[in-house]
SEVO-819872 format. One record per residue (C-alpha): residue in three letters; x, y, z. Coordinates in Angstrom, 1 decimal. Each point is the difference from the previous one (the first is absolute). Layout:
<rs>
+-----+--------+--------+--------+
: res :      u :      v :      w :
+-----+--------+--------+--------+
: ALA :      X :      Y :      Z :
...
+-----+--------+--------+--------+
</rs>
This chain:
<rs>
+-----+--------+--------+--------+
: res :      u :      v :      w :
+-----+--------+--------+--------+
: MET :  133.9 :  119.7 :   93.1 :
: THR :   -3.1 :   -2.6 :    0.7 :
: THR :   -2.2 :   -0.9 :   -3.1 :
: GLU :   -2.6 :    2.3 :    1.3 :
: GLN :    2.3 :    3.0 :    0.5 :
: ALA :    1.4 :   -0.6 :   -3.5 :
: LEU :   -3.4 :   -0.1 :   -1.6 :
: TRP :   -1.1 :    3.6 :    1.4 :
: HIS :    3.5 :    1.2 :   -1.1 :
: ARG :   -0.5 :   -1.5 :   -3.5 :
: ARG :   -3.4 :    1.7 :   -0.2 :
: TRP :    1.5 :    3.4 :    0.8 :
: GLU :    2.8 :   -0.4 :   -2.5 :
: SER :   -2.5 :   -0.8 :   -2.8 :
: LEU :   -2.1 :    3.1 :    1.0 :
: ASN :    3.1 :    2.0 :    0.2 :
: GLU :    1.4 :   -1.2 :   -3.4 :
: THR :   -3.4 :    1.2 :   -1.5 :
: LEU :    0.1 :    3.4 :    1.6 :
: LEU :    3.7 :    0.8 :   -1.3 :
: ALA :   -0.8 :   -1.2 :   -3.4 :
: LEU :   -3.2 :    2.4 :    0.0 :
: GLN :    2.3 :    2.9 :    1.3 :
: MET :    2.6 :   -0.6 :   -2.9 :
: GLN :   -3.1 :    0.1 :   -2.4 :
: TYR :   -1.0 :    3.4 :    1.3 :
: GLU :    3.5 :    1.2 :    0.3 :
: HIS :    0.3 :    0.1 :   -3.8 :
: PHE :   -2.8 :    2.4 :   -0.6 :
: GLN :   -0.6 :    2.0 :    3.0 :
: ASN :   -0.5 :    3.7 :   -0.6 :
: GLU :   -0.6 :   -0.7 :   -3.7 :
: SER :   -3.7 :    1.3 :    0.6 :
: ASP :   -1.1 :    1.5 :    3.2 :
: ALA :   -3.6 :   -0.5 :   -0.8 :
: LEU :    0.6 :   -3.7 :    0.1 :
: ARG :    1.3 :    0.2 :    3.6 :
: GLU :    3.2 :   -2.3 :   -0.9 :
: ASN :    2.0 :    1.9 :    2.7 :
: THR :   -2.5 :   -0.5 :    2.9 :
: ILE :   -0.5 :   -3.6 :   -1.0 :
: PHE :    3.7 :   -0.8 :   -0.2 :
: GLN :    0.5 :    1.7 :    3.5 :
: LEU :   -2.9 :   -2.0 :    1.4 :
: LEU :    1.5 :   -3.3 :   -1.1 :
: PHE :    3.4 :    1.0 :    1.1 :
: HIS :   -1.3 :    0.9 :    3.6 :
: LEU :   -2.2 :   -3.0 :    0.2 :
: GLN :    3.0 :   -2.3 :   -0.7 :
: GLN :    2.2 :    1.9 :    2.5 :
: PHE :   -2.8 :   -0.1 :    2.7 :
: GLY :   -1.1 :   -3.8 :   -0.8 :
: ALA :    3.7 :   -1.2 :    0.4 :
: ALA :    0.2 :    1.8 :    3.4 :
: GLN :   -3.2 :   -1.3 :    1.3 :
: PHE :    0.4 :   -3.4 :   -1.1 :
: ARG :    3.5 :   -0.3 :    1.3 :
: PHE :   -1.0 :    1.3 :    3.3 :
: PHE :   -2.8 :   -2.6 :    0.5 :
: HIS :    1.9 :   -2.9 :   -1.6 :
: ASP :    3.0 :    0.7 :    2.2 :
: GLY :   -2.2 :    0.7 :    3.0 :
: PHE :   -1.9 :   -3.3 :   -0.2 :
: PHE :    2.8 :   -2.4 :   -1.4 :
: THR :    3.7 :    0.9 :    0.0 :
: LYS :   -0.2 :    2.7 :    2.8 :
: GLN :    3.3 :    1.5 :   -1.1 :
: PHE :   -1.0 :    3.6 :    0.2 :
: VAL :   -3.4 :    0.0 :    1.9 :
: GLU :   -1.9 :   -2.6 :    2.1 :
: LEU :   -3.6 :    0.4 :    0.0 :
: GLN :   -1.6 :   -0.8 :    3.3 :
: ALA :   -3.0 :   -2.3 :    0.4 :
: ILE :   -3.5 :    1.6 :    0.3 :
: PRO :   -1.0 :   -0.2 :    3.7 :
: ASP :   -3.2 :   -1.6 :    1.0 :
: GLU :   -1.0 :    2.9 :    2.2 :
: GLN :   -3.4 :    2.0 :    0.3 :
: THR :    1.8 :    3.3 :   -0.1 :
: PHE :    2.0 :   -0.6 :   -3.2 :
: ASP :   -0.3 :    3.0 :   -2.5 :
: PHE :   -1.2 :   -2.5 :   -2.8 :
: PRO :   -2.2 :   -2.7 :    1.5 :
: GLN :   -1.1 :   -0.9 :   -3.5 :
: TYR :    3.2 :   -1.7 :   -0.5 :
: ILE :    0.1 :   -2.0 :    3.1 :
: THR :   -0.1 :   -3.6 :   -1.2 :
: SER :    0.9 :   -3.4 :    1.3 :
: HIS :    2.6 :   -0.5 :   -2.9 :
: SER :    2.8 :    1.9 :   -1.7 :
: ILE :   -0.9 :    2.6 :   -2.8 :
: GLU :    3.1 :    0.1 :   -2.0 :
: GLN :   -1.6 :   -1.4 :   -3.1 :
: HIS :   -2.8 :    2.4 :    0.2 :
: VAL :    2.3 :    3.0 :    0.2 :
: LEU :    2.4 :   -1.1 :   -2.7 :
: HIS :   -2.9 :   -0.9 :   -2.3 :
: ASN :   -1.8 :    3.3 :    0.3 :
: ILE :    3.3 :    2.1 :   -0.4 :
: LEU :    0.7 :   -1.6 :   -3.2 :
: ARG :   -3.7 :    0.0 :   -1.1 :
: GLN :   -0.2 :    3.7 :    0.7 :
: ILE :    3.4 :    0.9 :   -1.8 :
: ALA :   -1.5 :   -2.1 :   -3.0 :
: ALA :   -3.3 :    1.8 :    0.3 :
: ASP :    1.7 :    3.6 :    0.0 :
: MET :    2.0 :   -1.1 :   -3.1 :
: GLU :   -3.1 :   -1.2 :   -1.7 :
: VAL :   -1.7 :    3.4 :    0.6 :
: ILE :    3.0 :    2.0 :   -1.2 :
: GLN :    0.1 :   -2.1 :   -3.3 :
: ARG :   -3.6 :    0.4 :   -0.4 :
: ALA :    0.4 :    3.8 :    0.2 :
: SER :    2.7 :   -0.1 :   -2.6 :
: GLN :   -1.6 :   -2.7 :   -2.3 :
: GLN :   -3.3 :    2.0 :   -0.2 :
: ARG :    2.1 :    3.1 :   -1.2 :
: PHE :    2.1 :   -2.0 :   -2.6 :
: ALA :   -2.9 :   -2.4 :   -1.4 :
: VAL :   -0.1 :    1.2 :   -3.6 :
: ALA :    1.8 :   -2.6 :   -1.8 :
: GLU :    1.2 :    2.2 :   -2.8 :
: THR :    1.7 :    2.4 :    2.4 :
: PRO :    3.2 :   -0.9 :    1.7 :
: PRO :    0.2 :    0.8 :    3.8 :
: SER :    2.5 :    2.8 :   -0.6 :
: ALA :   -2.1 :    1.9 :   -2.5 :
: PRO :   -2.4 :    2.7 :    1.1 :
: PRO :   -3.7 :   -0.5 :   -0.3 :
: ALA :   -1.6 :    0.4 :   -3.4 :
: LYS :   -1.8 :    3.0 :   -0.8 :
: THR :   -3.8 :   -0.4 :   -0.6 :
: GLU :   -2.7 :    2.4 :   -1.0 :
: SER :   -2.4 :   -1.8 :    2.5 :
: LEU :    0.0 :   -2.7 :    2.4 :
: GLU :   -2.9 :   -1.6 :   -1.9 :
: SER :    2.2 :   -0.4 :   -3.0 :
: ALA :    2.8 :   -1.5 :    2.1 :
: PRO :    0.8 :   -3.7 :    0.8 :
: VAL :   -1.4 :   -0.9 :    3.4 :
: ALA :    3.5 :   -0.5 :    1.3 :
: GLU :    0.7 :    3.6 :   -1.0 :
: GLN :   -3.1 :    1.2 :    1.8 :
: PHE :    1.5 :   -1.8 :    3.1 :
: ARG :    3.3 :    1.7 :   -0.3 :
: ILE :   -1.5 :    3.6 :   -0.4 :
: THR :   -2.5 :   -0.5 :    2.7 :
: LEU :    2.6 :   -1.2 :    2.5 :
: ILE :    2.1 :    3.1 :   -0.8 :
: THR :   -3.0 :    2.1 :    0.7 :
: VAL :   -0.8 :   -1.8 :    3.2 :
: ASP :    3.6 :    0.2 :    1.1 :
: LYS :   -0.2 :    3.9 :    0.1 :
: LEU :   -3.3 :   -0.1 :    1.9 :
: ALA :    1.5 :   -2.4 :    2.6 :
: LEU :    3.1 :    2.2 :    0.3 :
: THR :   -2.0 :    3.2 :    0.4 :
: ALA :   -1.8 :   -1.5 :    2.9 :
: LEU :    3.2 :   -1.4 :    1.5 :
: ARG :    1.5 :    3.6 :   -0.3 :
: MET :   -2.8 :    1.3 :    2.5 :
: PHE :    1.5 :   -2.0 :    2.8 :
: HIS :    3.7 :    0.7 :   -0.9 :
: GLY :    0.6 :    1.6 :    3.4 :
: TYR :   -0.6 :   -3.4 :    1.5 :
: LEU :    2.4 :   -1.9 :   -2.2 :
: GLU :    3.7 :    0.1 :    0.7 :
: ASN :    1.2 :   -0.7 :   -3.5 :
: ASP :    0.0 :    2.9 :   -2.6 :
: ASN :   -0.4 :   -2.4 :   -2.9 :
: GLN :   -3.3 :   -1.6 :    0.8 :
: THR :   -1.7 :   -1.1 :   -2.9 :
: ALA :   -3.1 :   -2.4 :   -1.1 :
: LEU :    0.0 :   -2.9 :   -2.5 :
: THR :   -3.5 :   -1.3 :   -1.0 :
: TYR :   -1.0 :   -3.1 :   -1.8 :
: PHE :   -3.2 :   -1.8 :   -0.8 :
: ARG :   -1.6 :   -2.8 :    2.0 :
: ARG :   -3.5 :   -1.2 :    0.9 :
: SER :   -0.6 :    2.9 :    2.6 :
: ALA :    1.8 :    2.8 :    1.7 :
: ASN :    2.7 :   -1.0 :    2.3 :
: VAL :    3.4 :    1.3 :    1.3 :
: ARG :    3.3 :   -1.9 :    0.8 :
: VAL :    1.8 :    1.2 :    3.0 :
: ILE :    3.6 :   -0.3 :   -0.5 :
: PRO :    2.9 :    0.9 :    2.4 :
: TYR :    3.0 :    0.1 :   -2.5 :
: ALA :   -1.0 :    3.0 :   -2.1 :
: PRO :   -2.1 :    3.2 :    0.0 :
: VAL :   -2.5 :   -1.3 :   -2.5 :
: ALA :   -3.7 :   -0.4 :    0.4 :
: LEU :   -0.8 :   -3.1 :   -2.0 :
: ILE :   -3.7 :    0.5 :   -0.8 :
: GLY :   -2.2 :   -2.5 :   -1.9 :
: ILE :   -2.9 :    1.7 :   -1.8 :
: PRO :   -3.2 :   -1.7 :   -1.4 :
: VAL :    0.3 :   -0.9 :   -3.5 :
: THR :   -3.3 :    1.7 :   -0.6 :
: VAL :    1.9 :    3.2 :   -0.2 :
: ALA :    1.8 :   -0.7 :   -3.2 :
: GLY :   -0.7 :    2.4 :   -2.6 :
: ILE :   -0.9 :    2.9 :    2.1 :
: GLY :   -0.4 :    3.3 :   -1.7 :
: GLU :   -1.4 :   -1.7 :   -3.1 :
: GLY :   -3.4 :   -1.2 :    1.4 :
: SER :    1.2 :   -3.7 :    0.4 :
: GLY :    1.2 :    0.3 :    3.5 :
: VAL :   -1.9 :    0.3 :    3.3 :
: VAL :    1.5 :    3.2 :    1.5 :
: GLU :   -1.8 :   -0.5 :    3.2 :
: ASP :    1.8 :   -3.1 :    0.7 :
: LEU :    3.1 :    2.1 :    0.6 :
: LEU :   -1.4 :    1.1 :    3.3 :
: ALA :    1.6 :   -2.7 :    1.8 :
: ILE :    3.3 :    1.5 :   -0.6 :
: PRO :    0.1 :    2.5 :    2.9 :
: HIS :   -1.0 :   -2.8 :    2.3 :
: GLU :    3.0 :   -2.1 :   -1.2 :
: VAL :    2.3 :    3.0 :    0.4 :
: GLY :   -1.2 :    0.0 :    3.6 :
: HIS :    1.2 :   -3.6 :    0.7 :
: HIS :    3.5 :    1.1 :   -1.4 :
: VAL :    0.1 :    3.2 :    2.4 :
: TYR :   -1.2 :   -2.2 :    2.9 :
: TRP :    3.0 :   -2.4 :    0.0 :
: ASN :    2.6 :    2.4 :   -1.6 :
: GLY :   -0.9 :    3.3 :    1.5 :
: ARG :    1.5 :    1.6 :    3.1 :
: VAL :   -1.3 :    2.5 :    2.5 :
: ASP :    2.3 :    1.5 :    2.6 :
: GLY :    2.7 :   -2.5 :   -0.7 :
: ARG :   -2.3 :   -3.1 :    0.4 :
: ARG :   -1.5 :   -2.1 :   -2.8 :
: ILE :   -3.8 :    0.8 :   -0.2 :
: HIS :   -1.2 :   -3.4 :    0.3 :
: ALA :    2.1 :   -0.6 :    3.1 :
: ALA :   -1.5 :    3.2 :    1.6 :
: LEU :   -3.5 :   -0.9 :   -0.9 :
: GLU :    0.3 :   -3.6 :    1.2 :
: GLU :    1.1 :    1.2 :    3.3 :
: MET :   -2.7 :    2.6 :    0.2 :
: THR :   -2.8 :   -2.4 :   -0.9 :
: ALA :    1.1 :   -3.1 :    1.6 :
: ASN :   -3.0 :   -0.2 :    2.5 :
: SER :   -2.4 :    1.1 :   -2.7 :
: LEU :   -3.1 :   -2.4 :   -0.9 :
: VAL :    1.1 :    0.7 :   -3.7 :
: ALA :    3.7 :   -0.2 :    0.1 :
: HIS :    0.0 :   -2.4 :   -2.6 :
: TRP :   -1.6 :    2.4 :   -2.4 :
: CYS :    2.9 :    2.5 :    0.7 :
: GLU :    1.8 :   -0.3 :   -3.4 :
: GLU :   -3.2 :    0.1 :   -2.2 :
: ILE :   -1.6 :    2.9 :    1.7 :
: PHE :    3.4 :    1.9 :   -0.2 :
: ALA :   -0.2 :   -0.6 :   -3.6 :
: ASP :   -3.6 :    1.1 :   -0.3 :
: VAL :    0.9 :    3.2 :    1.8 :
: VAL :    3.0 :    0.7 :   -2.3 :
: GLY :   -2.3 :   -0.9 :   -2.9 :
: CYS :   -2.4 :    2.7 :    1.2 :
: LEU :    2.8 :    2.6 :    0.4 :
: ILE :    1.0 :   -0.5 :   -3.6 :
: GLY :   -3.2 :   -0.5 :   -2.0 :
: GLY :   -2.7 :    1.5 :    2.5 :
: PRO :   -3.5 :   -1.3 :   -0.3 :
: VAL :    0.2 :   -1.6 :   -3.3 :
: VAL :    2.3 :   -2.7 :    1.5 :
: ALA :   -2.8 :   -0.5 :    2.8 :
: ARG :   -2.6 :   -0.6 :   -2.7 :
: SER :    2.2 :   -2.4 :   -1.7 :
: PHE :    0.4 :   -2.1 :    3.1 :
: ILE :   -3.6 :    0.2 :    0.8 :
: GLU :   -0.8 :   -1.7 :   -3.3 :
: LEU :    2.7 :   -2.6 :    0.6 :
: GLU :   -1.6 :   -0.9 :    3.6 :
: LEU :   -3.2 :   -0.5 :   -1.7 :
: THR :    1.4 :   -2.9 :   -1.8 :
: SER :    0.2 :   -1.9 :    3.4 :
: ILE :   -3.0 :   -2.1 :    0.9 :
: GLY :   -1.1 :   -2.5 :    2.7 :
: HIS :    2.3 :   -0.3 :    3.0 :
: GLU :    2.9 :    1.5 :   -2.0 :
: PHE :   -1.9 :    3.4 :    0.4 :
: VAL :    0.2 :   -0.2 :    3.9 :
: HIS :    3.2 :   -1.9 :    0.6 :
: ALA :    2.1 :    1.9 :    2.5 :
: ASP :    3.0 :   -2.2 :    0.3 :
: ASN :    1.5 :    0.6 :   -3.3 :
: PRO :    3.0 :    2.5 :   -0.3 :
: HIS :   -2.3 :    2.0 :   -2.2 :
: PRO :   -2.6 :    2.1 :    1.8 :
: MET :   -3.5 :   -1.6 :    0.2 :
: PRO :   -1.7 :    1.1 :   -3.3 :
: ALA :   -3.2 :    1.0 :    1.9 :
: LEU :    1.8 :    2.9 :    1.8 :
: ARG :    2.8 :    0.8 :   -2.3 :
: PRO :   -1.8 :    2.8 :   -1.9 :
: LEU :   -0.8 :    1.8 :    3.4 :
: LEU :    3.7 :    0.0 :    0.8 :
: TYR :    0.6 :    1.7 :   -3.5 :
: ALA :   -2.9 :    2.5 :    1.0 :
: TYR :    1.7 :    0.7 :    3.4 :
: THR :    3.1 :    0.7 :   -1.8 :
: LEU :   -1.4 :    2.5 :   -2.3 :
: GLU :   -1.6 :    1.7 :    2.7 :
: LYS :    3.4 :    0.4 :    1.7 :
: MET :    1.4 :    1.4 :   -3.2 :
: LYS :   -2.5 :    3.0 :    0.4 :
: ASN :   -0.6 :    0.8 :   -3.7 :
: PHE :   -2.5 :   -2.8 :   -0.5 :
: PRO :   -2.9 :    0.4 :    2.6 :
: ASN :   -2.8 :   -0.3 :   -2.6 :
: ILE :    1.4 :   -3.1 :   -1.9 :
: ALA :    0.8 :   -1.7 :    3.5 :
: ALA :   -3.5 :    0.5 :    1.0 :
: GLU :   -1.2 :   -1.4 :   -3.4 :
: ILE :    2.2 :   -3.2 :    0.2 :
: ARG :   -1.4 :   -0.7 :    3.5 :
: THR :   -3.6 :    0.3 :   -1.4 :
: ILE :    0.8 :   -2.1 :   -2.9 :
: TRP :    1.7 :   -2.8 :    2.0 :
: GLN :   -2.7 :    0.1 :    2.7 :
: ALA :   -2.5 :   -0.9 :   -2.7 :
: GLN :    2.1 :   -2.8 :   -1.0 :
: LEU :    0.2 :   -1.3 :    3.5 :
: ASN :   -3.8 :    0.3 :    0.3 :
: GLU :   -0.6 :   -1.9 :   -3.1 :
: ARG :    2.2 :   -3.0 :    1.5 :
: LYS :   -1.8 :    0.6 :    3.5 :
: LEU :    3.3 :    0.5 :    1.6 :
: PHE :    1.1 :    2.0 :    3.0 :
: VAL :    3.7 :    0.9 :    0.1 :
: ASN :    1.8 :   -1.1 :    3.2 :
: ARG :    0.6 :    3.4 :    1.7 :
: GLU :    2.9 :   -1.2 :    2.1 :
: LEU :    2.0 :   -1.0 :   -3.0 :
: LEU :   -1.2 :    3.2 :   -2.0 :
: TYR :    1.3 :    2.3 :    2.9 :
: ALA :    3.2 :   -1.9 :    0.3 :
: GLY :    0.5 :    0.6 :   -3.8 :
: TYR :   -0.7 :    3.7 :    0.5 :
: GLN :    2.5 :    0.0 :    2.8 :
: LEU :    2.7 :   -1.7 :   -2.4 :
: VAL :   -0.7 :    2.7 :   -2.6 :
: ASP :    0.7 :    2.6 :    2.6 :
: ASP :    3.1 :   -1.7 :    0.9 :
: ILE :    1.1 :   -0.3 :   -3.6 :
: LEU :   -0.5 :    3.8 :   -0.6 :
: ALA :    1.7 :    0.8 :    3.3 :
: VAL :    3.1 :   -2.2 :   -1.2 :
: MET :    0.1 :    1.7 :   -3.4 :
: ASN :    0.9 :    3.3 :    1.6 :
: LYS :    1.8 :    1.7 :   -2.8 :
: GLU :   -2.2 :    2.2 :   -2.7 :
: VAL :   -1.1 :   -2.2 :   -2.7 :
: PRO :   -1.1 :    1.7 :   -3.3 :
: HIS :   -3.1 :   -2.0 :    0.1 :
: TRP :   -3.1 :    0.1 :   -2.5 :
: LEU :    2.0 :   -0.5 :   -3.1 :
: LEU :   -2.9 :   -0.6 :   -2.2 :
: TRP :   -2.8 :    2.0 :    1.8 :
: SER :    0.4 :    2.9 :    2.5 :
: GLU :   -3.7 :    0.9 :    0.0 :
: ASP :   -3.1 :   -1.6 :    1.4 :
: VAL :   -2.0 :   -1.7 :   -2.9 :
: ALA :   -3.1 :   -2.2 :   -0.3 :
: TYR :    0.5 :   -3.7 :    0.1 :
: ALA :   -1.6 :   -0.4 :   -3.4 :
: ASP :    2.4 :    2.3 :   -1.6 :
: LEU :    3.3 :   -1.4 :    1.4 :
: TYR :    0.8 :   -2.0 :   -3.2 :
: GLU :   -0.8 :    2.8 :   -2.4 :
: ASN :    2.9 :    1.3 :   -1.9 :
: PHE :    2.2 :   -2.4 :    1.8 :
: SER :    2.1 :   -0.9 :   -3.2 :
: GLY :    0.7 :    3.7 :   -0.3 :
: ARG :    1.4 :    0.3 :    3.5 :
: ILE :    2.1 :   -3.1 :   -0.6 :
: GLU :    1.4 :    1.5 :   -3.3 :
: ASN :    1.0 :    3.1 :    1.9 :
: LEU :    1.9 :   -1.8 :    2.5 :
: VAL :    1.9 :   -2.2 :   -2.5 :
: GLN :    1.3 :    3.1 :   -1.8 :
: THR :    1.6 :    1.2 :    3.2 :
: VAL :    2.5 :   -3.1 :    0.0 :
: PRO :    2.6 :   -0.2 :   -2.8 :
: ASP :    0.9 :   -3.4 :   -1.3 :
: GLU :    3.9 :    0.6 :    0.8 :
: GLY :    1.6 :    0.6 :    3.5 :
: PRO :   -2.5 :   -0.2 :    2.8 :
: LEU :   -1.9 :   -3.0 :   -1.6 :
: ASP :    3.2 :   -2.0 :   -0.7 :
: PRO :    2.7 :    1.4 :    2.5 :
: ALA :    3.6 :   -0.9 :   -0.8 :
: ASP :    0.8 :   -1.2 :    3.4 :
: LEU :   -2.3 :   -2.0 :    2.0 :
: GLN :    2.5 :   -0.8 :    2.7 :
: ILE :   -1.5 :   -0.6 :    3.4 :
: GLN :    1.5 :    2.0 :    2.8 :
: THR :    0.7 :   -2.8 :    2.4 :
: SER :    1.4 :   -3.4 :   -0.4 :
: TRP :   -1.5 :   -3.3 :    0.7 :
: PHE :    2.0 :    0.0 :    3.3 :
: ASP :   -1.5 :    3.4 :    1.1 :
: LEU :   -3.6 :   -1.1 :   -0.8 :
: VAL :    0.5 :   -3.1 :    1.8 :
: ARG :    1.3 :    1.7 :    3.2 :
: GLU :   -3.0 :    2.3 :    0.0 :
: LEU :   -2.6 :   -2.7 :   -0.8 :
: ALA :    1.4 :   -2.4 :    2.7 :
: GLU :    0.3 :    2.7 :    2.9 :
: ASP :    2.8 :   -2.1 :    1.2 :
: GLY :    3.2 :    1.4 :    1.1 :
: THR :    1.9 :   -3.4 :   -0.4 :
: LEU :   -0.3 :    0.6 :   -3.8 :
: SER :    2.0 :    3.3 :    0.1 :
: GLY :    3.2 :   -1.7 :   -1.2 :
: LEU :   -1.6 :   -2.5 :   -2.4 :
: GLU :    1.6 :    1.7 :   -3.2 :
: ASN :    3.6 :   -0.1 :    1.1 :
: HIS :   -0.4 :   -3.4 :    1.7 :
: TRP :   -1.5 :   -1.3 :   -3.3 :
: GLU :    2.7 :    1.3 :   -2.1 :
: ALA :    2.8 :   -1.0 :    2.3 :
: MET :   -1.3 :   -3.7 :    0.3 :
: ALA :   -0.6 :   -0.2 :   -3.8 :
: GLY :    3.6 :    1.2 :   -0.7 :
: GLY :    1.4 :   -2.4 :    2.4 :
: GLU :    1.3 :    2.7 :    2.2 :
: SER :   -1.9 :   -0.8 :    3.2 :
: GLU :    2.1 :   -1.1 :    3.1 :
: SER :   -0.2 :   -3.4 :    1.2 :
: GLY :   -2.7 :   -0.1 :    2.6 :
: ASP :   -2.3 :    2.4 :   -1.6 :
: GLU :   -3.6 :   -1.0 :    0.2 :
: SER :   -2.9 :    0.6 :   -2.1 :
: ILE :   -2.4 :    2.8 :    1.1 :
: LYS :   -3.1 :   -1.4 :    1.9 :
: VAL :   -3.2 :    1.6 :   -1.1 :
: ASP :   -3.3 :   -0.5 :    1.9 :
: ALA :   -2.9 :   -1.2 :   -1.6 :
: ALA :   -2.1 :    3.4 :    0.2 :
: ALA :    2.9 :    1.8 :   -1.8 :
: TRP :    0.5 :   -2.5 :   -2.9 :
: LEU :   -3.8 :   -0.3 :   -0.5 :
: ARG :   -0.1 :    3.7 :   -0.7 :
: ILE :    3.0 :   -0.3 :   -2.4 :
: TYR :   -1.9 :   -2.9 :   -1.7 :
: ASP :   -3.1 :    2.0 :   -0.3 :
: PHE :    2.0 :    3.1 :   -1.1 :
: GLY :   -2.5 :    2.6 :    0.4 :
: GLY :   -3.1 :   -1.5 :   -1.8 :
: TRP :    2.2 :   -1.7 :   -2.7 :
: ILE :   -1.0 :   -3.5 :    0.6 :
: THR :   -3.6 :   -0.6 :   -1.2 :
: ALA :   -0.5 :   -3.7 :    1.2 :
: GLY :   -0.2 :   -1.8 :    3.3 :
: PRO :   -1.5 :    1.2 :    3.4 :
: GLN :    1.9 :    3.4 :   -0.1 :
: GLY :   -0.5 :    0.4 :   -3.7 :
: GLY :   -1.3 :    3.5 :   -1.0 :
: ASN :   -3.4 :    0.3 :   -1.9 :
: ILE :    1.7 :    1.0 :   -3.3 :
: SER :   -0.1 :   -2.7 :   -2.5 :
: PRO :    3.3 :   -0.6 :   -1.6 :
: ASP :   -1.3 :   -0.5 :   -3.7 :
+-----+--------+--------+--------+
</rs>
């Protein structure tokens, strides 16, 4: 093994040792207190370590030792599926760096979700949360802990609405505080890792901004986009094929998440995103190349989605009027070609989501725009009470239904990988016959494995979901 090969291997070994140590820590006290989510956190760390080991091994071997697989060079061809990866040099360093970086980023997110629940110094990790009369009299860390359990329930409630699209019966959500709302798309466990703004800490006691929870339905949409299935196909694959020639194909994931947000939360989610778009100024307000829809027209896509939902004609019309006033103030005229392409994308999304969805979780009636936030806290409280602390929130078994090898074969769309698992195990055990050769994997296939359905967040193929 060369110095370069050994260096990458040492980096993985160091990361792996940390993951194993964290697993051992959580194995001590999992199931002690379901409210602290120890079992989910332990299972996440376990599956991350298993997935990371297989992913690193595949690429380290494929680039260097070539004992099991041989990753073919990226062709310099105009018709190649991933032209953004065509370079005049090899990208082994780039790929291995980002794989290890992503494993470390996921580990950090899982640790953050854990530490924010165990942050009270006087309380050992295995003990249940302290009882307090009021969040106002509780330590800040205790407010964090109680708030996160509440938000876990809200996220799970939203996730349950799309249960029919998700294969695993034990889907759950785990939330944590960060600077703004975000979701981590992970292929190794049926968990939506959702970051929520720290401004919601203390909800229910007047010290948290309840309206900042309205990003949760949108983030759940990202989880469904990558992990959901319709008619045996992954939703993202079906939509990417359907919208390949659309002017706004690069907005597909974000608009899907917007539509799901509307299906879950109705017009109150639309109002929340209108206020978000008003934070954009200058060129950013009309920038069309970003993976996020152009702020200038995004509220109109929300209005169109609400019109399609039938129950909200008045609020949809009011949103159009309010937004047109904002555009007039900025002396802007929305690009109609992009707008109508966006409308078509909404139609395509609703056509793909062909199962009955129990939408309008927060509202089922048409209401005035000005009244959308009224009594919102009470509606949230009613939802929280429907989810128990035990069982559904922290299921005992988060095993994924398919192995890394099965996921790889599906992602690669390459028949040559059909025997990868047996080949891998036989060669690793020294059972292969002389003359056996490593499996050759073409560049389009291994680049799909590298990205792993939106898992990688860096580089030219990286998703728009920040890892931190």
